[in-house]
NUDOLO-43630 format. One record per residue: residue number from 1; residue in three letters; x, y, z of N, C-alpha, C in turn. Coordinates in steps of 0.05 Angstrom, whole numbers, plus 5000, padded with zeros to 4 digits. Layout:
N
node nr->NUM rest->Ala n.X->X n.Y->Y n.Z->Z ca.X->X ca.Y->Y ca.Z->Z c.X->X c.Y->Y c.Z->Z
...
END
This chain:
126
node nr->1 rest->Met n.X->9555 n.Y->1099 n.Z->8166 ca.X->9547 ca.Y->1103 ca.Z->8138 c.X->9518 c.Y->1113 c.Z->8138
node nr->2 rest->Asp n.X->9513 n.Y->1130 n.Z->8119 ca.X->9487 ca.Y->1143 ca.Z->8116 c.X->9466 c.Y->1122 c.Z->8107
node nr->3 rest->Phe n.X->9442 n.Y->1124 n.Z->8119 ca.X->9421 ca.Y->1105 ca.Z->8112 c.X->9412 c.Y->1107 c.Z->8083
node nr->4 rest->Phe n.X->9413 n.Y->1131 n.Z->8072 ca.X->9406 ca.Y->1135 ca.Z->8044 c.X->9425 c.Y->1120 c.Z->8026
node nr->5 rest->Leu n.X->9451 n.Y->1120 n.Z->8033 ca.X->9471 ca.Y->1106 ca.Z->8017 c.X->9467 c.Y->1076 c.Z->8019
node nr->6 rest->Ile n.X->9460 n.Y->1066 n.Z->8042 ca.X->9454 ca.Y->1037 ca.Z->8045 c.X->9430 c.Y->1030 c.Z->8028
node nr->7 rest->Tyr n.X->9409 n.Y->1046 n.Z->8029 ca.X->9385 ca.Y->1041 ca.Z->8014 c.X->9392 c.Y->1041 c.Z->7984
node nr->8 rest->Ser n.X->9409 n.Y->1060 n.Z->7975 ca.X->9416 ca.Y->1061 ca.Z->7947 c.X->9431 c.Y->1037 c.Z->7939
node nr->9 rest->Val n.X->9449 n.Y->1027 n.Z->7955 ca.X->9464 ca.Y->1003 ca.Z->7948 c.X->9446 c.Y->0978 c.Z->7947
node nr->10 rest->Val n.X->9428 n.Y->0976 n.Z->7966 ca.X->9408 ca.Y->0954 ca.Z->7966 c.X->9391 c.Y->0955 c.Z->7941
node nr->11 rest->Leu n.X->9382 n.Y->0979 n.Z->7934 ca.X->9365 ca.Y->0982 ca.Z->7910 c.X->9381 c.Y->0975 c.Z->7885
node nr->12 rest->Phe n.X->9406 n.Y->0982 n.Z->7884 ca.X->9423 ca.Y->0976 ca.Z->7861 c.X->9427 c.Y->0946 c.Z->7858
node nr->13 rest->Val n.X->9432 n.Y->0932 n.Z->7881 ca.X->9435 ca.Y->0903 ca.Z->7881 c.X->9409 c.Y->0890 c.Z->7873
node nr->14 rest->Trp n.X->9387 n.Y->0900 n.Z->7883 ca.X->9360 ca.Y->0890 ca.Z->7876 c.X->9355 c.Y->0892 c.Z->7846
node nr->15 rest->Leu n.X->9364 n.Y->0914 n.Z->7834 ca.X->9361 ca.Y->0918 ca.Z->7805 c.X->9375 c.Y->0895 c.Z->7789
node nr->16 rest->Phe n.X->9400 n.Y->0889 n.Z->7797 ca.X->9414 ca.Y->0868 ca.Z->7783 c.X->9402 c.Y->0840 c.Z->7788
node nr->17 rest->Phe n.X->9392 n.Y->0836 n.Z->7812 ca.X->9378 ca.Y->0811 ca.Z->7819 c.X->9354 c.Y->0807 c.Z->7801
node nr->18 rest->Val n.X->9337 n.Y->0828 n.Z->7799 ca.X->9313 ca.Y->0827 ca.Z->7783 c.X->9320 c.Y->0823 c.Z->7754
node nr->19 rest->Leu n.X->9340 n.Y->0836 n.Z->7744 ca.X->9348 ca.Y->0833 ca.Z->7716 c.X->9358 c.Y->0804 c.Z->7711
node nr->20 rest->Gly n.X->9372 n.Y->0793 n.Z->7730 ca.X->9381 ca.Y->0765 ca.Z->7727 c.X->9358 c.Y->0746 c.Z->7726
node nr->21 rest->Val n.X->9339 n.Y->0749 n.Z->7743 ca.X->9315 ca.Y->0732 ca.Z->7744 c.X->9299 c.Y->0735 c.Z->7718
node nr->22 rest->Leu n.X->9296 n.Y->0760 n.Z->7708 ca.X->9282 ca.Y->0765 ca.Z->7684 c.X->9296 c.Y->0752 c.Z->7659
node nr->23 rest->Ile n.X->9322 n.Y->0755 n.Z->7658 ca.X->9336 ca.Y->0744 ca.Z->7635 c.X->9335 c.Y->0713 c.Z->7636
node nr->24 rest->Phe n.X->9338 n.Y->0702 n.Z->7660 ca.X->9337 ca.Y->0673 ca.Z->7663 c.X->9309 c.Y->0662 c.Z->7654
node nr->25 rest->Ala n.X->9288 n.Y->0676 n.Z->7663 ca.X->9261 ca.Y->0667 ca.Z->7656 c.X->9256 c.Y->0670 c.Z->7626
node nr->26 rest->Lys n.X->9267 n.Y->0691 n.Z->7614 ca.X->9262 ca.Y->0697 ca.Z->7586 c.X->9277 c.Y->0678 c.Z->7568
node nr->27 rest->Tyr n.X->9302 n.Y->0671 n.Z->7574 ca.X->9318 ca.Y->0655 ca.Z->7556 c.X->9319 c.Y->0626 c.Z->7563
node nr->28 rest->Ile n.X->9312 n.Y->0618 n.Z->7587 ca.X->9313 ca.Y->0590 ca.Z->7594 c.X->9285 c.Y->0578 c.Z->7597
node nr->29 rest->Lys n.X->9267 n.Y->0592 n.Z->7610 ca.X->9241 ca.Y->0580 ca.Z->7617 c.X->9219 c.Y->0586 c.Z->7597
node nr->30 rest->Leu n.X->9222 n.Y->0607 n.Z->7580 ca.X->9200 ca.Y->0615 ca.Z->7563 c.X->9193 c.Y->0593 c.Z->7542
node nr->31 rest->Asp n.X->9213 n.Y->0581 n.Z->7530 ca.X->9208 ca.Y->0560 ca.Z->7509 c.X->9194 c.Y->0536 c.Z->7522
node nr->32 rest->Glu n.X->9202 n.Y->0530 n.Z->7546 ca.X->9189 ca.Y->0507 ca.Z->7560 c.X->9160 c.Y->0513 c.Z->7566
node nr->33 rest->Val n.X->9153 n.Y->0537 n.Z->7574 ca.X->9126 ca.Y->0544 ca.Z->7580 c.X->9110 c.Y->0545 c.Z->7554
node nr->34 rest->Glu n.X->9122 n.Y->0556 n.Z->7533 ca.X->9107 ca.Y->0558 ca.Z->7507 c.X->9101 c.Y->0530 c.Z->7496
node nr->35 rest->Ser n.X->9116 n.Y->0510 n.Z->7503 ca.X->9110 ca.Y->0483 ca.Z->7493 c.X->9084 c.Y->0473 c.Z->7504
node nr->36 rest->Tyr n.X->9075 n.Y->0483 n.Z->7527 ca.X->9049 ca.Y->0474 ca.Z->7537 c.X->9026 c.Y->0488 c.Z->7523
node nr->37 rest->Phe n.X->9032 n.Y->0509 n.Z->7508 ca.X->9011 ca.Y->0524 ca.Z->7493 c.X->9014 c.Y->0521 c.Z->7463
node nr->38 rest->Cys n.X->9024 n.Y->0498 n.Z->7454 ca.X->9030 ca.Y->0495 ca.Z->7425 c.X->9004 c.Y->0494 c.Z->7409
node nr->39 rest->Glu n.X->8981 n.Y->0487 n.Z->7421 ca.X->8956 ca.Y->0486 ca.Z->7406 c.X->8940 c.Y->0512 c.Z->7409
node nr->40 rest->Asn n.X->8949 n.Y->0531 n.Z->7426 ca.X->8935 ca.Y->0555 ca.Z->7431 c.X->8938 c.Y->0575 c.Z->7407
node nr->41 rest->Glu n.X->8916 n.Y->0585 n.Z->7397 ca.X->8916 ca.Y->0602 ca.Z->7374 c.X->8929 c.Y->0629 c.Z->7380
node nr->42 rest->Lys n.X->8923 n.Y->0640 n.Z->7403 ca.X->8934 ca.Y->0666 ca.Z->7411 c.X->8965 c.Y->0665 c.Z->7414
node nr->43 rest->Val n.X->8975 n.Y->0644 n.Z->7426 ca.X->9004 ca.Y->0640 ca.Z->7430 c.X->9018 c.Y->0636 c.Z->7403
node nr->44 rest->Arg n.X->9006 n.Y->0619 n.Z->7386 ca.X->9018 ca.Y->0615 ca.Z->7360 c.X->9018 c.Y->0640 c.Z->7343
node nr->45 rest->Glu n.X->8997 n.Y->0656 n.Z->7345 ca.X->8996 ca.Y->0681 ca.Z->7330 c.X->9017 c.Y->0701 c.Z->7341
node nr->46 rest->Asn n.X->9020 n.Y->0702 n.Z->7367 ca.X->9039 ca.Y->0720 ca.Z->7380 c.X->9068 c.Y->0711 c.Z->7374
node nr->47 rest->Lys n.X->9072 n.Y->0685 n.Z->7375 ca.X->9099 ca.Y->0674 ca.Z->7369 c.X->9106 c.Y->0677 c.Z->7339
node nr->48 rest->Gly n.X->9086 n.Y->0676 n.Z->7322 ca.X->9090 ca.Y->0681 ca.Z->7293 c.X->9098 c.Y->0710 c.Z->7287
node nr->49 rest->Phe n.X->9086 n.Y->0728 n.Z->7302 ca.X->9092 ca.Y->0756 ca.Z->7298 c.X->9119 c.Y->0764 c.Z->7309
node nr->50 rest->Trp n.X->9125 n.Y->0753 n.Z->7333 ca.X->9151 ca.Y->0759 ca.Z->7347 c.X->9169 c.Y->0735 c.Z->7344
node nr->51 rest->Arg n.X->9177 n.Y->0728 n.Z->7320 ca.X->9191 ca.Y->0703 ca.Z->7315 c.X->9221 c.Y->0706 c.Z->7312
node nr->52 rest->Arg n.X->9233 n.Y->0730 n.Z->7313 ca.X->9261 ca.Y->0733 ca.Z->7308 c.X->9278 c.Y->0725 c.Z->7332
node nr->53 rest->Asn n.X->9266 n.Y->0720 n.Z->7355 ca.X->9280 ca.Y->0711 ca.Z->7379 c.X->9300 c.Y->0731 c.Z->7390
node nr->54 rest->Gln n.X->9295 n.Y->0757 n.Z->7385 ca.X->9311 ca.Y->0777 ca.Z->7397 c.X->9299 c.Y->0784 c.Z->7424
node nr->55 rest->Trp n.X->9312 n.Y->0803 n.Z->7438 ca.X->9303 ca.Y->0810 ca.Z->7465 c.X->9274 c.Y->0820 c.Z->7465
node nr->56 rest->Ile n.X->9268 n.Y->0838 n.Z->7447 ca.X->9241 ca.Y->0849 ca.Z->7447 c.X->9220 c.Y->0828 c.Z->7440
node nr->57 rest->Asp n.X->9227 n.Y->0809 n.Z->7422 ca.X->9209 ca.Y->0788 ca.Z->7415 c.X->9202 c.Y->0770 c.Z->7438
node nr->58 rest->Arg n.X->9223 n.Y->0762 n.Z->7453 ca.X->9219 ca.Y->0745 ca.Z->7476 c.X->9203 c.Y->0760 c.Z->7498
node nr->59 rest->Gln n.X->9208 n.Y->0786 n.Z->7500 ca.X->9194 ca.Y->0802 ca.Z->7520 c.X->9164 c.Y->0802 c.Z->7515
node nr->60 rest->Tyr n.X->9156 n.Y->0806 n.Z->7491 ca.X->9127 ca.Y->0807 ca.Z->7485 c.X->9114 c.Y->0779 c.Z->7487
node nr->61 rest->Arg n.X->9129 n.Y->0759 n.Z->7479 ca.X->9119 ca.Y->0732 ca.Z->7482 c.X->9115 c.Y->0725 c.Z->7512
node nr->62 rest->Met n.X->9134 n.Y->0733 n.Z->7528 ca.X->9133 ca.Y->0727 ca.Z->7557 c.X->9110 c.Y->0743 c.Z->7570
node nr->63 rest->Met n.X->9106 n.Y->0768 n.Z->7560 ca.X->9084 ca.Y->0784 ca.Z->7572 c.X->9057 c.Y->0771 c.Z->7567
node nr->64 rest->Leu n.X->9053 n.Y->0760 n.Z->7544 ca.X->9027 ca.Y->0747 ca.Z->7538 c.X->9022 c.Y->0723 c.Z->7557
node nr->65 rest->Ile n.X->9042 n.Y->0707 n.Z->7560 ca.X->9039 ca.Y->0683 ca.Z->7576 c.X->9037 c.Y->0690 c.Z->7606
node nr->66 rest->Ser n.X->9052 n.Y->0710 n.Z->7615 ca.X->9050 ca.Y->0718 ca.Z->7643 c.X->9023 c.Y->0731 c.Z->7648
node nr->67 rest->Asp n.X->9011 n.Y->0744 n.Z->7628 ca.X->8984 ca.Y->0755 ca.Z->7631 c.X->8964 c.Y->0732 c.Z->7634
node nr->68 rest->Phe n.X->8968 n.Y->0710 n.Z->7619 ca.X->8950 ca.Y->0687 ca.Z->7622 c.X->8949 c.Y->0677 c.Z->7651
node nr->69 rest->Phe n.X->8973 n.Y->0676 n.Z->7664 ca.X->8974 ca.Y->0666 ca.Z->7691 c.X->8966 c.Y->0686 c.Z->7712
node nr->70 rest->Ser n.X->8972 n.Y->0711 n.Z->7708 ca.X->8966 ca.Y->0731 ca.Z->7728 c.X->8936 c.Y->0739 c.Z->7728
node nr->71 rest->Asp n.X->8923 n.Y->0738 n.Z->7705 ca.X->8895 ca.Y->0745 ca.Z->7704 c.X->8880 c.Y->0724 c.Z->7688
node nr->72 rest->Ser n.X->8882 n.Y->0699 n.Z->7697 ca.X->8872 ca.Y->0676 ca.Z->7682 c.X->8842 c.Y->0677 c.Z->7678
node nr->73 rest->Lys n.X->8827 n.Y->0686 n.Z->7697 ca.X->8798 ca.Y->0686 ca.Z->7696 c.X->8789 c.Y->0702 c.Z->7672
node nr->74 rest->Arg n.X->8800 n.Y->0725 n.Z->7668 ca.X->8792 ca.Y->0743 ca.Z->7646 c.X->8799 c.Y->0730 c.Z->7619
node nr->75 rest->Tyr n.X->8822 n.Y->0718 n.Z->7617 ca.X->8830 ca.Y->0706 ca.Z->7591 c.X->8814 c.Y->0680 c.Z->7585
node nr->76 rest->Val n.X->8806 n.Y->0666 n.Z->7606 ca.X->8789 ca.Y->0643 ca.Z->7601 c.X->8761 c.Y->0651 c.Z->7592
node nr->77 rest->Glu n.X->8750 n.Y->0672 n.Z->7605 ca.X->8724 ca.Y->0682 ca.Z->7597 c.X->8725 c.Y->0693 c.Z->7568
node nr->78 rest->Ala n.X->8747 n.Y->0706 n.Z->7560 ca.X->8749 ca.Y->0717 ca.Z->7534 c.X->8754 c.Y->0695 c.Z->7513
node nr->79 rest->Gly n.X->8761 n.Y->0671 n.Z->7521 ca.X->8765 ca.Y->0649 ca.Z->7503 c.X->8794 c.Y->0647 c.Z->7491
node nr->80 rest->Phe n.X->8812 n.Y->0662 n.Z->7502 ca.X->8840 ca.Y->0661 ca.Z->7492 c.X->8855 c.Y->0637 c.Z->7502
node nr->81 rest->Val n.X->8847 n.Y->0626 n.Z->7525 ca.X->8861 ca.Y->0603 ca.Z->7537 c.X->8840 c.Y->0587 c.Z->7552
node nr->82 rest->Thr n.X->8845 n.Y->0561 n.Z->7555 ca.X->8827 ca.Y->0544 ca.Z->7569 c.X->8838 c.Y->0537 c.Z->7596
node nr->83 rest->Glu n.X->8820 n.Y->0528 n.Z->7614 ca.X->8829 ca.Y->0519 ca.Z->7641 c.X->8848 c.Y->0495 c.Z->7639
node nr->84 rest->Val n.X->8843 n.Y->0478 n.Z->7619 ca.X->8860 ca.Y->0454 ca.Z->7616 c.X->8888 c.Y->0462 c.Z->7609
node nr->85 rest->Glu n.X->8891 n.Y->0482 n.Z->7591 ca.X->8918 ca.Y->0491 ca.Z->7584 c.X->8932 c.Y->0503 c.Z->7607
node nr->86 rest->Leu n.X->8918 n.Y->0519 n.Z->7623 ca.X->8931 ca.Y->0531 ca.Z->7646 c.X->8937 c.Y->0511 c.Z->7667
node nr->87 rest->Ala n.X->8921 n.Y->0491 n.Z->7671 ca.X->8926 ca.Y->0470 ca.Z->7691 c.X->8948 c.Y->0451 c.Z->7683
node nr->88 rest->Ser n.X->8954 n.Y->0449 n.Z->7657 ca.X->8975 ca.Y->0431 ca.Z->7648 c.X->9003 c.Y->0441 c.Z->7654
node nr->89 rest->Val n.X->9006 n.Y->0467 n.Z->7659 ca.X->9032 ca.Y->0478 ca.Z->7664 c.X->9039 c.Y->0474 c.Z->7694
node nr->90 rest->Pro n.X->9062 n.Y->0463 n.Z->7700 ca.X->9070 ca.Y->0459 ca.Z->7728 c.X->9072 c.Y->0486 c.Z->7743
node nr->91 rest->Val n.X->9067 n.Y->0485 n.Z->7769 ca.X->9066 ca.Y->0509 ca.Z->7785 c.X->9093 c.Y->0524 c.Z->7785
node nr->92 rest->Ala n.X->9115 n.Y->0509 n.Z->7784 ca.X->9142 ca.Y->0522 ca.Z->7784 c.X->9146 c.Y->0538 c.Z->7758
node nr->93 rest->Leu n.X->9136 n.Y->0529 n.Z->7736 ca.X->9138 ca.Y->0545 ca.Z->7711 c.X->9120 c.Y->0569 c.Z->7712
node nr->94 rest->Lys n.X->9096 n.Y->0566 n.Z->7724 ca.X->9079 ca.Y->0589 ca.Z->7727 c.X->9092 c.Y->0611 c.Z->7743
node nr->95 rest->Arg n.X->9106 n.Y->0603 n.Z->7764 ca.X->9120 ca.Y->0622 ca.Z->7780 c.X->9142 c.Y->0637 c.Z->7765
node nr->96 rest->Trp n.X->9156 n.Y->0622 n.Z->7748 ca.X->9177 ca.Y->0635 ca.Z->7732 c.X->9166 c.Y->0655 c.Z->7712
node nr->97 rest->Met n.X->9141 n.Y->0653 n.Z->7705 ca.X->9129 ca.Y->0672 ca.Z->7687 c.X->9117 c.Y->0696 c.Z->7701
node nr->98 rest->Val n.X->9107 n.Y->0692 n.Z->7726 ca.X->9093 ca.Y->0713 ca.Z->7740 c.X->9112 c.Y->0729 c.Z->7759
node nr->99 rest->Trp n.X->9130 n.Y->0716 n.Z->7772 ca.X->9146 ca.Y->0730 ca.Z->7793 c.X->9165 c.Y->0751 c.Z->7782
node nr->100 rest->Pro n.X->9176 n.Y->0749 n.Z->7758 ca.X->9192 ca.Y->0772 ca.Z->7748 c.X->9177 c.Y->0798 c.Z->7747
node nr->101 rest->Asn n.X->9151 n.Y->0796 n.Z->7740 ca.X->9135 ca.Y->0820 ca.Z->7739 c.X->9130 c.Y->0831 c.Z->7767
node nr->102 rest->Tyr n.X->9126 n.Y->0814 n.Z->7787 ca.X->9122 ca.Y->0823 ca.Z->7814 c.X->9148 c.Y->0836 c.Z->7825
node nr->103 rest->Leu n.X->9171 n.Y->0824 n.Z->7818 ca.X->9196 ca.Y->0835 ca.Z->7827 c.X->9201 c.Y->0862 c.Z->7814
node nr->104 rest->Leu n.X->9193 n.Y->0866 n.Z->7789 ca.X->9195 ca.Y->0892 ca.Z->7776 c.X->9177 c.Y->0913 c.Z->7789
node nr->105 rest->His n.X->9154 n.Y->0904 n.Z->7798 ca.X->9136 ca.Y->0923 ca.Z->7812 c.X->9149 c.Y->0932 c.Z->7838
node nr->106 rest->Ile n.X->9162 n.Y->0914 n.Z->7853 ca.X->9176 ca.Y->0921 ca.Z->7877 c.X->9199 c.Y->0940 c.Z->7871
node nr->107 rest->Leu n.X->9213 n.Y->0935 n.Z->7850 ca.X->9235 ca.Y->0953 ca.Z->7842 c.X->9225 c.Y->0981 c.Z->7835
node nr->108 rest->Ala n.X->9202 n.Y->0982 n.Z->7821 ca.X->9190 ca.Y->1008 ca.Z->7814 c.X->9182 c.Y->1024 c.Z->7839
node nr->109 rest->Val n.X->9170 n.Y->1010 n.Z->7858 ca.X->9162 ca.Y->1024 ca.Z->7883 c.X->9187 c.Y->1033 c.Z->7898
node nr->110 rest->Gly n.X->9207 n.Y->1016 n.Z->7899 ca.X->9232 ca.Y->1023 ca.Z->7913 c.X->9246 c.Y->1046 c.Z->7900
node nr->111 rest->Thr n.X->9245 n.Y->1047 n.Z->7873 ca.X->9257 ca.Y->1070 ca.Z->7859 c.X->9241 c.Y->1096 c.Z->7864
node nr->112 rest->Ala n.X->9215 n.Y->1094 n.Z->7865 ca.X->9199 ca.Y->1117 ca.Z->7871 c.X->9204 c.Y->1127 c.Z->7899
node nr->113 rest->Val n.X->9207 n.Y->1109 n.Z->7918 ca.X->9215 ca.Y->1117 ca.Z->7946 c.X->9242 c.Y->1131 c.Z->7946
node nr->114 rest->Trp n.X->9261 n.Y->1120 n.Z->7931 ca.X->9288 ca.Y->1132 ca.Z->7929 c.X->9287 c.Y->1160 c.Z->7918
node nr->115 rest->Val n.X->9272 n.Y->1164 n.Z->7896 ca.X->9270 ca.Y->1190 ca.Z->7884 c.X->9256 c.Y->1210 c.Z->7902
node nr->116 rest->Phe n.X->9234 n.Y->1202 n.Z->7915 ca.X->9220 ca.Y->1220 ca.Z->7933 c.X->9237 c.Y->1227 c.Z->7957
node nr->117 rest->Trp n.X->9251 n.Y->1207 n.Z->7968 ca.X->9269 ca.Y->1211 ca.Z->7991 c.X->9291 c.Y->1231 c.Z->7984
node nr->118 rest->Arg n.X->9303 n.Y->1227 n.Z->7960 ca.X->9324 ca.Y->1245 ca.Z->7951 c.X->9314 c.Y->1274 c.Z->7947
node nr->119 rest->Trp n.X->9290 n.Y->1276 n.Z->7936 ca.X->9278 ca.Y->1303 ca.Z->7932 c.X->9270 c.Y->1316 c.Z->7959
node nr->120 rest->Trp n.X->9258 n.Y->1300 n.Z->7976 ca.X->9248 ca.Y->1311 ca.Z->8002 c.X->9270 c.Y->1321 c.Z->8020
node nr->121 rest->Cys n.X->9292 n.Y->1305 n.Z->8021 ca.X->9314 ca.Y->1312 ca.Z->8038 c.X->9336 c.Y->1329 c.Z->8024
node nr->122 rest->Asp n.X->9331 n.Y->1335 n.Z->7998 ca.X->9350 ca.Y->1351 ca.Z->7983 c.X->9378 c.Y->1339 c.Z->7984
node nr->123 rest->Ile n.X->9380 n.Y->1314 n.Z->7977 ca.X->9405 ca.Y->1300 ca.Z->7978 c.X->9420 c.Y->1303 c.Z->7951
node nr->124 rest->Pro n.X->9443 n.Y->1315 n.Z->7952 ca.X->9458 ca.Y->1319 ca.Z->7927 c.X->9472 c.Y->1293 c.Z->7918
node nr->125 rest->Ile n.X->9474 n.Y->1289 n.Z->7892 ca.X->9488 ca.Y->1266 ca.Z->7882 c.X->9516 c.Y->1277 c.Z->7873
node nr->126 rest->Pro n.X->9537 n.Y->1268 n.Z->7886 ca.X->9564 ca.Y->1279 ca.Z->7879 c.X->9574 c.Y->1270 c.Z->7852
END
């Protein structure tokens, strides 16, 4: 079997794995993490604006909280979140907010490699 085909299948499986992790984090873990920030003004404002609980609403609410964890020093200095609020969240929940973004970055790099490889080797798609 051609190595490009194997890479394509692995990338396709990775896509569905990442989507599954993202959907699980968004629909199962997001409400639990938001409960730790019930007193936070920025989270309440964001949740008030994105309150319909549709896919896009949960996406933007999750992006704010994952930004708190991935770049916490900047948000603490800006006054959007406190160290106490960040420390109150268990490590496992922090991972559920941050890792989907990391997995999406890996997927983006893998897709860029796939596109470049297909272009460089002039591989036709039947």
